[in-house]
Structures are given as C-alpha cells and as structure tokens.
C-alpha positions as CSV (number, residue, x, y, z in Angstrom):
1,M,-14.5,-30.8,13.2
2,D,-17.8,-31.8,11.5
3,E,-19.7,-30.0,8.8
4,A,-22.0,-28.2,11.3
5,A,-19.0,-26.9,13.3
6,L,-17.3,-25.7,10.1
7,K,-20.5,-23.9,9.0
8,D,-20.7,-22.3,12.4
9,L,-17.0,-21.1,12.2
10,L,-17.6,-19.5,8.8
11,K,-20.7,-17.8,10.1
12,R,-18.9,-16.5,13.1
13,Y,-16.1,-15.2,10.8
14,R,-18.6,-13.3,8.7
15,E,-20.1,-11.7,11.8
16,G,-16.7,-10.9,13.3
17,N,-17.2,-13.1,16.4
18,C,-14.4,-15.7,16.0
19,T,-11.1,-15.8,17.9
20,E,-7.9,-14.4,16.4
21,E,-6.7,-18.0,15.8
22,E,-9.9,-19.0,14.0
23,K,-9.8,-15.8,11.9
24,E,-6.3,-16.4,10.8
25,S,-7.2,-20.0,9.9
26,V,-10.1,-18.9,7.7
27,E,-8.0,-16.2,6.0
28,L,-5.1,-18.5,5.4
29,W,-7.4,-21.1,4.0
30,F,-8.9,-18.5,1.6
31,D,-5.4,-17.5,0.4
32,I,-4.3,-21.1,-0.1
33,T,-7.5,-22.2,-1.9
34,S,-7.5,-19.1,-4.1
35,A,-3.8,-19.5,-5.1
36,G,-3.8,-23.3,-5.5
37,T,-7.0,-24.1,-7.3
38,D,-8.8,-23.0,-10.5
39,W,-11.5,-21.1,-8.7
40,N,-14.2,-20.1,-11.1
41,W,-14.0,-16.3,-10.7
42,E,-15.8,-14.3,-13.4
43,S,-12.9,-11.8,-13.5
44,G,-9.8,-10.7,-11.7
45,A,-11.7,-7.7,-10.5
46,Q,-14.3,-10.0,-8.8
47,K,-11.6,-11.7,-6.9
48,E,-10.0,-8.4,-5.8
49,N,-13.3,-7.0,-4.7
50,L,-13.8,-10.0,-2.4
51,R,-10.3,-9.6,-1.0
52,A,-11.0,-5.9,-0.5
53,N,-14.2,-6.7,1.4
54,M,-12.3,-9.1,3.6
55,L,-9.7,-6.5,4.5
56,Q,-12.4,-3.9,5.1
57,N,-14.1,-6.2,7.6
58,I,-10.8,-6.9,9.4
59,H,-10.3,-3.1,9.7
60,A,-13.8,-2.6,11.1
61,G,-13.2,-5.3,13.7
62,M,-9.9,-3.7,14.8
63,R,-11.3,-0.1,15.1
64,T,-14.6,-0.6,16.8
65,P,-16.0,-2.8,19.5
66,E,-19.1,-3.5,17.5
67,H,-19.2,-6.3,15.0
68,R,-21.2,-5.4,11.9
69,P,-21.8,-8.3,9.6
70,V,-20.2,-8.1,6.2
71,R,-21.0,-10.6,3.5
72,L,-17.6,-11.9,2.7
73,W,-18.5,-15.2,1.1
74,P,-21.1,-14.4,-1.7
75,Y,-20.3,-17.8,-3.4
76,I,-20.5,-20.0,-0.3
77,G,-24.0,-21.3,-1.2
78,V,-22.8,-22.3,-4.7
79,A,-20.3,-24.9,-3.5
80,A,-20.8,-25.1,0.2
81,S,-20.0,-28.8,0.5
82,V,-16.9,-28.6,-1.6
83,M,-15.6,-25.6,0.4
84,I,-16.3,-27.3,3.7
85,M,-14.5,-30.5,2.6
86,L,-11.5,-28.5,1.4
87,F,-11.4,-26.4,4.6
88,A,-11.8,-29.4,6.8
89,G,-8.9,-31.2,5.2
90,W,-6.8,-28.0,5.4
91,Y,-7.8,-27.2,9.0
92,F,-6.9,-30.7,10.3
93,Y,-3.6,-30.8,8.3
94,F,-2.3,-27.5,9.6
95,S,-3.7,-27.9,13.1
96,D,-2.0,-31.2,13.4
97,K,1.2,-29.9,11.9
98,N,1.2,-26.9,14.2
99,Q,0.7,-29.1,17.3
100,H,3.4,-31.8,16.5
101,T,6.1,-30.0,14.4
102,P,8.6,-28.0,16.4
103,K,9.4,-24.6,14.9
104,E,13.0,-23.3,15.3
105,Y,11.8,-19.7,14.9
106,Q,9.6,-19.9,17.9
107,Q,12.6,-20.1,20.2
108,V,12.9,-16.3,20.4
109,A,9.9,-13.9,20.3
110,V,10.5,-10.7,18.3
111,A,8.1,-7.9,19.0
112,P,6.5,-5.8,16.2
113,G,7.6,-2.2,15.5
114,S,6.3,0.8,17.3
115,N,5.8,4.6,17.1
116,Q,9.3,6.1,17.2
117,A,11.4,8.8,15.5
118,M,14.3,11.2,15.8
119,L,13.7,14.9,14.9
120,T,16.7,17.0,13.7
121,L,16.0,20.8,13.9
122,S,17.3,23.5,11.6
123,D,20.2,24.3,14.1
124,G,21.3,20.7,14.1
125,S,20.0,19.8,17.5
126,E,18.2,16.4,17.9
127,V,15.1,15.4,19.8
128,L,14.2,11.7,20.4
129,V,10.5,12.0,19.9
130,D,9.3,8.7,21.3
131,G,11.2,9.4,24.6
132,A,9.7,12.9,25.0
133,T,6.7,13.8,27.0
134,D,3.5,15.2,25.4
135,G,3.4,19.0,24.7
136,L,6.0,21.4,23.4
137,L,9.2,19.7,22.1
138,A,11.0,22.6,20.6
139,S,10.8,26.2,19.2
140,D,12.5,27.4,16.0
141,G,11.7,31.1,15.5
142,P,8.0,31.5,15.2
143,V,7.3,27.8,14.9
144,R,6.5,25.4,17.7
145,V,6.9,21.7,17.4
146,V,4.4,19.9,19.6
147,K,4.0,16.2,20.5
148,R,0.3,15.3,20.6
149,Q,-1.3,12.9,23.0
150,D,-1.5,10.3,20.2
151,G,2.3,10.4,19.8
152,A,2.3,12.3,16.5
153,L,4.1,15.6,15.8
154,Q,2.4,18.8,14.9
155,Y,4.0,22.1,13.7
156,E,2.3,25.3,14.9
157,N,3.1,28.8,13.6
158,T,2.8,31.5,16.2
159,G,2.4,34.2,13.6
160,K,5.1,36.4,14.9
161,T,7.1,36.6,11.6
162,D,6.7,35.5,8.0
163,D,9.3,32.8,8.1
164,I,11.7,30.8,10.3
165,T,14.2,33.2,11.9
166,G,14.3,35.2,8.7
167,N,15.4,32.1,6.8
168,P,12.7,30.4,4.7
169,A,15.3,27.8,3.6
170,A,15.5,26.3,7.2
171,R,14.7,22.6,7.2
172,N,14.0,19.8,9.6
173,T,14.6,16.1,9.3
174,L,12.4,13.3,10.7
175,S,14.1,9.9,10.8
176,V,12.1,6.7,11.6
177,P,14.3,3.7,12.4
178,R,13.8,0.0,11.4
179,G,11.0,-1.3,13.5
180,G,9.3,2.1,13.7
181,T,6.5,4.2,12.1
182,F,5.5,7.8,12.7
183,Q,3.0,10.5,11.8
184,V,3.6,14.3,11.5
185,T,1.6,17.4,10.5
186,L,4.0,19.6,8.6
187,P,4.1,23.5,8.9
188,D,1.8,23.9,5.8
189,G,-0.8,21.6,7.3
190,T,0.1,18.6,5.2
191,R,-0.1,15.3,7.1
192,A,2.5,12.6,6.5
193,W,2.8,9.0,7.7
194,L,6.3,7.6,7.6
195,N,7.0,3.8,7.4
196,S,10.0,2.0,8.9
197,A,13.6,2.9,7.9
198,T,12.4,6.3,6.4
199,T,14.1,9.7,6.5
200,M,12.2,12.8,5.4
201,T,13.6,16.4,5.2
202,Y,11.1,19.2,4.8
203,P,10.7,23.0,5.3
204,A,10.8,24.0,9.0
205,G,8.4,26.9,8.3
206,N,5.4,27.6,6.1
207,S,5.3,31.2,4.7
208,G,7.9,31.8,1.9
209,A,9.3,28.3,1.9
210,E,9.3,26.1,-1.1
211,R,7.2,23.0,-0.3
212,L,10.0,20.5,-1.2
213,I,10.3,17.1,0.5
214,E,13.4,14.9,0.3
215,L,12.5,11.3,1.0
216,S,14.3,8.0,1.5
217,G,12.0,5.2,2.5
218,E,8.2,5.2,2.3
219,A,5.6,7.8,3.2
220,Y,2.0,8.6,2.6
221,F,0.9,12.2,2.2
222,E,-2.4,14.1,2.5
223,V,-1.3,17.4,1.0
224,S,-2.8,20.7,2.2
225,P,-3.9,22.5,-1.0
226,D,-1.9,25.5,-2.2
227,K,-2.0,26.3,-6.0
228,Q,0.6,29.0,-5.6
229,R,3.2,26.6,-4.1
230,P,3.1,23.1,-5.5
231,F,4.1,20.3,-3.1
232,K,7.1,18.3,-4.4
233,V,8.6,15.0,-3.2
234,R,12.1,14.1,-4.5
235,S,13.5,10.6,-4.1
236,N,16.3,8.8,-5.9
237,G,16.1,11.0,-9.1
238,T,12.3,11.0,-9.3
239,E,10.1,14.0,-8.5
240,V,6.4,13.9,-7.6
241,K,4.5,17.2,-8.0
242,V,1.1,18.1,-6.6
243,T,-1.0,21.1,-5.4
244,G,-3.3,19.0,-3.1
245,T,-3.9,15.3,-3.1
246,H,-3.4,12.0,-1.3
247,F,-0.5,9.7,-2.5
248,N,2.1,7.3,-1.4
249,V,5.8,7.2,-2.3
250,T,8.1,4.2,-1.8
251,A,11.8,4.9,-2.4
252,Y,14.0,2.6,-0.4
253,S,17.6,2.6,-1.6
254,D,17.8,-1.2,-1.7
255,D,14.8,-1.4,-4.1
256,R,16.5,0.7,-6.8
257,Q,13.2,2.2,-7.9
258,V,10.6,4.7,-6.8
259,T,6.9,3.7,-6.7
260,T,4.2,6.4,-6.5
261,T,0.6,5.3,-5.8
262,L,-2.2,7.8,-6.2
263,A,-5.3,7.5,-3.9
264,E,-7.0,10.9,-4.6
265,G,-6.5,13.9,-6.9
266,S,-3.7,14.0,-9.4
267,V,0.1,14.0,-9.4
268,I,2.8,14.4,-12.0
269,V,5.7,12.0,-11.8
270,S,9.0,13.1,-13.5
271,R,12.3,11.6,-14.1
272,N,15.0,13.2,-16.3
273,D,13.1,14.4,-19.4
274,Q,10.0,12.1,-18.9
275,S,6.8,12.8,-17.0
276,K,3.5,11.0,-16.4
277,T,0.3,12.2,-14.9
278,L,-1.5,9.7,-12.6
279,K,-5.2,9.3,-12.0
280,P,-6.6,7.8,-8.7
281,G,-6.0,4.0,-8.7
282,Q,-2.8,4.2,-10.7
283,Q,0.8,3.6,-9.7
284,A,4.0,4.8,-11.4
285,V,7.3,2.9,-11.1
286,S,10.5,4.7,-12.1
287,G,13.7,2.8,-11.9
288,A,17.3,2.4,-13.0
289,A,16.2,2.1,-16.6
290,E,15.2,5.8,-16.5
291,T,11.7,4.9,-17.6
292,I,8.3,5.6,-15.9
293,D,5.8,2.7,-16.1
294,V,2.2,3.2,-15.1
295,Y,-0.1,0.4,-13.8
296,A,-3.6,0.1,-12.4
297,V,-3.4,-1.1,-8.7
298,D,-5.5,-1.9,-5.7
299,V,-4.9,1.3,-3.7
300,E,-6.2,-0.1,-0.5
301,S,-3.7,-2.9,-0.6
302,A,-0.8,-0.5,-1.5
303,L,-1.7,1.7,1.5
304,A,-2.4,-1.1,4.0
305,W,1.0,-0.6,5.8
306,K,-0.4,2.8,7.0
307,D,-3.3,1.0,8.7
308,G,-1.1,-1.6,10.3
309,Y,-1.1,-4.5,7.8
310,F,1.2,-6.4,5.5
311,V,-0.5,-7.1,2.2
312,F,1.4,-9.3,-0.1
313,E,0.2,-9.1,-3.7
314,D,1.9,-11.9,-5.7
315,Q,5.3,-10.9,-4.3
316,D,8.5,-12.9,-4.3
317,L,10.1,-14.0,-1.1
318,Q,12.9,-11.4,-1.2
319,S,10.4,-8.5,-1.4
320,V,8.4,-10.0,1.4
321,M,11.4,-10.4,3.6
322,K,12.6,-6.8,3.0
323,M,9.3,-5.6,4.6
324,V,9.7,-8.1,7.4
325,A,13.3,-7.0,8.1
326,R,12.3,-3.3,8.2
327,W,9.3,-3.8,10.5
328,Y,10.8,-6.3,13.0
329,D,14.4,-4.9,12.7
330,V,15.9,-8.3,11.9
331,E,18.7,-9.5,9.5
332,V,17.7,-12.0,6.8
333,E,20.1,-14.4,5.0
334,Y,19.4,-17.1,2.5
335,Q,20.9,-20.5,2.7
336,G,21.4,-22.2,-0.7
337,T,19.3,-21.3,-3.8
338,M,16.8,-18.5,-3.5
339,P,13.2,-20.0,-3.2
340,Q,11.0,-19.0,-6.2
341,Q,7.6,-19.0,-4.4
342,R,5.4,-15.9,-4.6
343,F,3.0,-14.9,-1.8
344,G,-0.4,-13.3,-1.5
345,G,-2.3,-12.5,1.7
346,T,-2.8,-10.2,4.6
347,F,-1.2,-10.2,8.0
348,S,-1.5,-7.7,11.0
349,K,1.7,-5.8,11.7
350,S,0.7,-5.7,15.4
351,K,1.6,-9.4,15.8
352,G,5.0,-10.9,16.6
353,L,7.5,-12.2,14.1
354,D,6.9,-15.8,15.1
355,G,3.3,-15.6,13.9
356,L,4.2,-14.1,10.5
357,L,6.9,-16.7,9.9
358,S,4.5,-19.4,10.8
359,Y,2.0,-17.9,8.3
360,L,4.6,-17.8,5.5
361,E,5.8,-21.3,6.2
362,Q,2.2,-22.7,6.0
363,L,1.8,-21.0,2.6
364,S,5.0,-22.6,1.2
365,N,7.6,-25.3,1.7
366,I,10.1,-22.8,2.9
367,H,11.6,-23.2,6.4
368,F,12.8,-20.4,8.7
369,K,15.5,-20.6,11.4
370,Q,15.6,-17.7,13.9
371,Q,18.5,-17.0,16.1
372,G,17.9,-13.7,18.0
373,K,17.6,-11.0,15.4
374,K,18.8,-13.2,12.6
375,I,16.6,-15.2,10.3
376,T,18.0,-17.9,8.0
377,I,15.8,-19.1,5.1
378,M,16.2,-22.7,4.0
379,K,14.4,-24.3,1.1
C-alpha cells in the first residue's frame, strides 16, 4: 500500500466510507500507536476528546445510512508522513500475520449475545420473554405487562385500583442470562437497560409502592422524577438514592465492588455510615474495604455497553475477559502466569468472539485457544 492509498484510506475513514475490515484496521492502529509511543498530546483530556469523537462517529455510522464527515484526525497534517509510515508498517505486518498465521480460536465461531430475559411475576409464575410473541404477556391485578415490537417490556397500569391486588409490596424479577441484554419500562415510568448476567427485582405496581430496586449485575437507569418517592438501588451492601436522574450501576458478585456512574442529575451513594453525592461525570466505587471512592470518568465510555460496544479503558486482562465471558457466554481459564498487559480500545459487541480475540491478540503477545465454549489464555 503506497502513500496515496494510505491517505485515501484515512480520508474514507473520516467520511465513514471504508469497509468494516478497513475501519477496524485504522482504529486498532490508533490504539497501538497511542499506547506504544510518546505521542505529543497537550493533555490527557485532549486525547480523550479525540477518542470520544471517534466513538461518536462509529455510533453515527451504525445508526443512520447517511455518512456525515467528522474530523477525527485534527493532527494528521502536523505529522502526516510519520503517521503514514507507521501505519504502513503496522498494516503490512498485521495483514501478513493474519494471512499466514493459523488461529486456534477461529476453529469454532461463537455468536454475540442477544435480547433475552426471564420474567418472574409476583405470584411466582415465569415468562420466557424472548420466546413470547409481541403484545400482552401477563396481567397482575391492575397492571399489564406488554412486550413491545422492539422486544422490550413495558408495564401499563389500567387504573382500576391504587395498587397491585391490594398489595403494594408485590414485586417482579427480571433475569438476563449470560449472553443476553434487555430493556424494560418499569411501572413508575423509569426505563432500565440490563446487561448480561443481571438480575433485577422491582415493584410490580406504581401507586403506594416504595421505589426500591435490588440489583445483581449491571443496569443503566433513566429515572422518572418523583420527589415524594425517591428511587433506590441496592446492590451488595451499597445503596444509590435519587429522585430523577440518569445513572449506571455495576454490581457483579465476582467483582466484589459496586460502581455507580452518573450521567445526568445527582445521586447519593451510601454504604454503612458513609455517603457521597455525585455530580455528572463522576463515578463512585464502593468495595470490601467499606469505603466510597469518587473519580472523574469518561461517561460515554462507561455507558458504551448500552449502545453495543466494549470500551476498554486501561483495563487488565482479567477484567476484559470477565466482560467477554458474560457477553459470549463462555468459560475462561488461564494457563501459567496471569499476563500483566493492560488494554484500551473499542470493539462492537455485535461481532463474533473470533473477531474480538483476534483484536486482543494483535494488541498484545497473548495467545488464545478456543475449544467450543472454553477459552484458554496462554502467555
């Protein structure tokens, strides 16, 4: 590939006109060059802004057929020749490696997760949501549970009584398995997105019921405002309290901590006798040490799972593979010493496991062996 062809590829990437393979090559090159060189960024914020612009352009390309140009490379004119030489060397190296090196993990294709969940009603009966037809799924007193055409659930109150069968404490449970994701509109109008391997228990009705959510896993909430009844999420000893806001809670049992990320509004995160109030763009982490630590974060990256992306932000291999295992419903084991590499980058969750493993292998010297639903990691 000569200089003119490389310039044309970068131009087509900026305009959203390159193929999926070309797009992945450019993005992977950006991650590798950013992580492996002393790039002269004026600040960390400048680098993150560029990454955010890249992700925004990918989102736009996925959602609409039109390709609107976004200027992703504001510094390309400063060192164009250097960038082209680096990219050319990288492109030929990995293209040649991909063509001539057999990959054990390509022997079996594992499909990405899908929209699926099990609903348990207040009387204990269960409904497999993804196997049900659109329309009315169940009735519980004055409340109807409807499956919409987009596959999400929605609660509708018929207005016949003030609560569920005279019992405002009645609760439903929505369980999303490994390899699944789901969306639901709760009886109070709050919208929730549930990630893989997540269980959420919530009020089956609206009037008179305390807005208390019990969560294991990960969910993003857009809370319907109600100053008289604060919305609470309880997970692993941590409580998040709001009246109306947008936030994300990650509380997987194997992580041993609860992470709350605020996108809009305000939340109070409490654990034992401690509490912290978050502002938009902040994240609270409460763990086994019984403390609550607050950090500034890139909210778009933290919520990328909801829009169908893995975003790795300087994460260790074990954290990355936990996300992979939940989404592709696979088992992961490590052979020998745990690799110490850390990863950064973006990858679409709509693609197969083989593509993600290839992406991770190209970013490191780690090798993956796949046998059915089992992945062995070898240094």
